[in-house]
N, C-alpha and C positions, 0 to 999 in steps of 0.2 A: 427266600427259606426253600427249602427242597418239599413238596409236597408228596403227598401218601401216592405212591403207584411210583416214585421214580426209579428208575432204571439205569443204571450206573453199568460199565463193564469194564472189568478191572485191569484187565490190560493196557486198554485205553488210557485207565485213568493215572498208569506210572507215569511221572513226568512232567504231573500237572503241576501246576504254581499253587501253591497253597498263601491265602492272602488274611488278613487281619480285617475288621470291622472298618479301619481308615482306610482300608485299600494298599497296605505295604505291605508287601513280601514277606514271607515268614519261614517259606524253603517250598519245596519241593515232597512231591509224593512218590515215595521208591515201592510201597508195598502196602496190604492190607492183609490187616489180623484178622484170621476167623477160627470159629470153635467148629471142628467137625463131630457132632455129635452124632450116636449111634442112631437113635429114630429121629427124625426130624430133620431138615433140612440145615444148612452149616450155617450158624449167624456171623456175620462180621461185627467187629466191636472196635476197630480204629484203625489207624493209616499208620505207618512208620513212614515218617517226614524226615525229609535232609535236612538241617540247617545248614547255617554257617558257620565255616570250622571243620565242615565235615561230618558232623554229630549227627547221629539218626538218631533220633526221638519220638515215643508214641505221643498219637493223639487222638484220643476215647471221639468214636464217632458222634457222641453226648454231644462234643464240643465243635461241631460242625454243623453250619446251619445252612449250609446250600453246598452241592457237590454236582459237579458235571463235568465232563472230559477237558471241557477249557477252562475252570479254574475249579478250588475248593475254598468256601470261606468260614474261617474259624471264628469262635468267643473273641480270640488275641491271649487265651491263658493257655500256655505252653511250657508244658514240665520238661527243662531241658538236661533230664538226665540218661545216659544213652540206652535206646533199647536195650531190653534183653528178652530173648524170645522165651517162655514160659513150655513148659511141657506139654498141658494142654492146647496148646494155640499152634494153628498152622498160618505158616505164609503163603498164601494164595498165589502170589506173580511167581514165588521162589520154591514152591514146593509141587502146587498143585497143577503150573503148566505142565505139561506134556507128561502129566499122570494117565496112567490107563486104567478104564470103566468099562463095566457089562454094561451090555444095551438092555433092559427089563423083559425087552420081547424077545430073548436070545438069539436075535439076530447076529451076533457077533461080540466085539468091542472096538472101544472107539480111544481117542485121546484129547482131553483137554489142550482146545484153544484158548479161551476165555471160560470169564467166569461172569454173571449178569448180578448184581446185589440190586434189592429191589428195598423201596423204604416201608413198613408197616403201620399201620395204625398207630399200635405201640408205641411207634420212638424205634422200634428196631430195624438194624437192614439183616436181611436176609436173601441166601442165594440163592434163586427161583432157576434160573438159567442157566446152561453149560451150552458154549460152541463148542462142539465133538470135529474128529475127522473122524471117521470109522476108517479102521486096521485092514489092509487086504491082506489076506491068508497068503501065505508064505511071501512077501514082500517084506525087507527090511532096509533101516537107513532112509534116505531121503526118500526113497521110492514109498514108502508108506506114507507120505504127504499126499500120494497121490488119491487117494480115498475119498466118499464123498462126503460133505459139509455138511452139518446138519445143527438146528439149535431146538435142544429139548429141555425140556423139563428136568428137576430134579427127579421127579416119580419116574422117569423113564431110563434111571440109569441105577446100577448097583456097584459096590466098591469104592466109592468115594475115600473112604477112610481106609484103603487099604496100601500100605507104602510098599508092599514085596517085591523083590525084583528088581531089576536096572531101570532107572527111568530115564529117558533122556533129559538132554537141558537146552535143546536150542532156542526155544521159543525164551527162556530167562536170558540166555546170552543174547538172543535178541533186543531183548530190553535195555541191557545193559552194556552193548556194545560201542557207546561213546565214553562209559566211565574211564577215567586215568587207573592206571594198576593198583593205585595205593585207594581208591573210592573202590574199584570191584573186589581187592581185597578186603575191604568192611563188608560187605554184601559177604563175601564166603566166610569171614569168621561169625557173621551171626546166624550161620546154617548149622545145621544139624549136623553130626560124623559122618553121615552117609550120604546125604545131600551134599556134602562140600565136596566130597571125592567123587561124585557123580559131574557137578558142573567143573571141577579144575580139570578132570578126564576130560572132557569136554571143549577146553582150551587149546588150541595151539601151540606146538611148543616154546616158540617165543611171546603170548601172552601170558602162559601159564608162568616161564619163566620171571616176567616183568613181577605178577600178582605176586610170586614165595618171595620175591625180593622184600613185599612191604608186610608181611605176614608176620606174625609171633612165631616165636621157632617152633612152641608146642604144633601149632598148625602145619608150619613146612613140614616138619618130621612125616605127621600122620599122611599126610598129602604125596611126599616123596615115597614113603614105606608102601603105601595104597598103589601107587603104579606101576605096571607090567615094568620087567629089570631095564630091558633096552628101551622104551618109553622116559625112564627114571633119569636115565646114563641122558639121553637126547635132550631134554632140560635141562639138566646140571651144565652139559656144555652152552648153554642158547644164556645162563645166567651170568654176571659180570664174575669172574676167576675170585676174589674176592668171597662175596654173597657165596657162590659155590662152597667153598674151602671154610666160613663159617657152618654151613649148612652138614660137610660132610664129618666135620667135628661133634655135632651132636649127635651122629651116628654109632652104633656098635663098629667097632673096626674092622671087623670081618664084613659086614655090611659096605663098608665107607670103601674099603679096597676090590669088594667086586665090583662096585660100580665105578669106581677108577680104573679097574682093566676092562671097561668095556665103552671108556671113552675112547674122543679120538686122541692119540698121543700128544699130538701138539697142546690140545684144550688139557689134557689130565697133565702133563706136564708143568704146567702154570699153578694148577691149583695145589698138587706133589709140594710144590716149593713155598705155599702159602700156608700149607699146614705145617710144613718143619717150625714156623714162629709160635714165638709166644702170643697170645690174644693182644694182649695190652701194649702190643707194642708196633712199632712203625712197621713192620716185617708182617704183623696179624694185620694190621689195618690198612696196608693197603693196595691199588689196583694194578695190576701187572700190563692194563692195557690204554694206560692216558696216549696222547697225541704227542708221537717223538718224529723226531726232524731232523736231518740233518745241517748246519749251517749254511750252505750254500741252496738251499730251499726256497725261492721268489715267495714274497708273500702272499700274492695271488694264492698261491697254492695251498700254505698254509691255509690261510681264510675259506680255502673250500673244504679242509681237512676236518677244521672248527664245524663246518654247518654240519656233520655225522651226523644224524637225528638220535643214533643210540648214547651218544655223550651226554652227560648230565651236566646242566649248568657250572656246576664246577670247574669238572674237567675242560671244559668249552672256553674258558677264561684264559686257559695258556695254552703255548706250545713247549715243551721241552725240548731241548736241543742237546744232542749227543753226536760222537762222532759212531763212524761203523762200526760192527752193526747193532743198527738202529732197532732191533728186538730183542728186549731184556731178558739177561743184562747186557745193555748195550757196552759200547766203546766209551772211555772216558766221557763223563757229563761236562759240558760247557755253561748252561745258564739255561734260563724261561725268556720267552718273550710274552708277553703279555696283549690281549687281545686288541683293549684299548689302543696301544702301542703300535700296532698292527693296522687297524682303521687309521691312522693319521700319516702312516708313509706311505709315498707310492711303491706301487704293488710291485713294483719290477725289481726292486730293493731284497735285499737276503737279507733273512731272517736272524742271521749271523750276525750280521753289520749296527741289528739294533737287542740283540742280547740284555739282558739284563744279568749282569754276573756278581750282582753283591750280595743276593740271595745264597743264604746258607743252606744245601741240603742237608737232610736230619739222615743219621746210619740208622741204620735198619732195625738194629737191638734197643732206639730209643725209645723210654718209656711213653704212654700216654701221654703225659702230664706235659713232658717236654716239647712234644708234637703240637698240645694245644697252646701252649705259651708261643708257640714259634707262629703259628697262626695265625694268633691273637695282635701279635707284639709287629707283625708285618701287615698285617690286615688282607691277609691270602685266604681264597678260596681252594688250594692246592696248592701242597709241598714236595717237593721231588725226595726219594730218597734213595740211598746207593750204601757201596759197600764201599769195602775198607780201601778198596783200590779205584773207588770216585766212581766206579760205574753204577749207571741208574740200575737198578730195580725196581722201580717203580714211583707213584705219586699216593700221599694221603689226602681225601678230598673230604672237607670242612662237613659233609653229610657222614660221613662213614666216621669222624670222630662224635659228632652229636650222638650215632647211634650208639656207641659206645660209654658215652656220660649219663644220658638218660636211665632213669633206672631200666631193666630189662624191661615190665610191664607197662610201659609208656604208651603203648598203643589201645591199650584196654582202660586207658584211666579217665575217670570223670573228673569234670570239674566241679559238677554239681553231686552233693551226697547223698540228697533226698530220694524217696523212693516212694513212688505211687503208680498205680494203674486205675485210673476212674471206671468206675462197674467190677473190679476186681482185685481193688488194691489190698492192702494191707492195714491192720489197727495205723488209724492216725498219729501221726510225731507232731510235738511243739514245733510251729512256724513250718508246715508243712501244708501246702495248698490242696485240697479235696477236688477233687473232680464233683 
């Protein structure tokens, strides 16, 4: 059991494993929910815990029996409803790290690098200390980090509740640097509009492109529209062409045209071509950048191509064989060679000699249902898309099809529909477990 006076630093707590009383792992801490009050120190009321299935749930601190940077022990009662931040709540890691506060002695300002919460006699966890770095006047960006660091009491700072002005995000991103794009997208989705844009802006183009592809459309549009135009065009170039086309299709035509004009011509060409197809057709679903090689290519070289880090597992499952030119639209489509088949054959053999020519490519205007049926019939992860002259235009992967078959808000839907927040909950409903 945690004793009165136990002090835990929030940034160090992030990533800590949560266990139930029997020692079984429940999940990992991703954030701490605090109530920032006009008077008095902020009070921590719960943890945001990521449980299996990438779901982030709320664990009230009333259900935590022990907490330190190495482990958190809970009572074992966890509400599996997806965490949704309320207007009066603040996320310590996501929103307070990197926030600027004023030093009460008038000596200047400082940025928050960590917060300490301590257990009080009444059982509340209260923010008592801040680990801050003084802001050096006249310095910006990374140079600001050179200021002196110190541990100060809450009474020694002012302006914690002030969120005006642009806030950095480097400490937040340092906490989440190992997250997969889909998991980081969940983090961004849970943030407020302003903080979401601040964090997105701090990501490099490649990372932001990967994260955008995993966000709901509303979030994608809001972030892209919040970026400087040149930066927005760079991020679109880093996205998969089909995802970039889907996102541009959600923008007003004038804005989409302006962004296309700022993109590199070769990148914009593929996106423009995809925008010409109807959404629920093979052309609207496909990517223009599968692995396409000539029939004379040795198997060893083909295997090197499918090792590319930027390929999804579905697109890495096969190589598409065509006559030159090998950029879409290619010369005449020949067939595909499956990854498993390449692994069974001598590496010096050409892929043309082991091509599977029995798989019928699908035409570019084929409807979604036809695409889905063909993928299921032949147990494929990707399907070639051709024009009337049998030139390869791209490939539809199973993940693209799933994105269109699932409801538009599938990323936001919960498996559990009950609603609870211990200590802050609404009136109880029948069958809902209370904290």
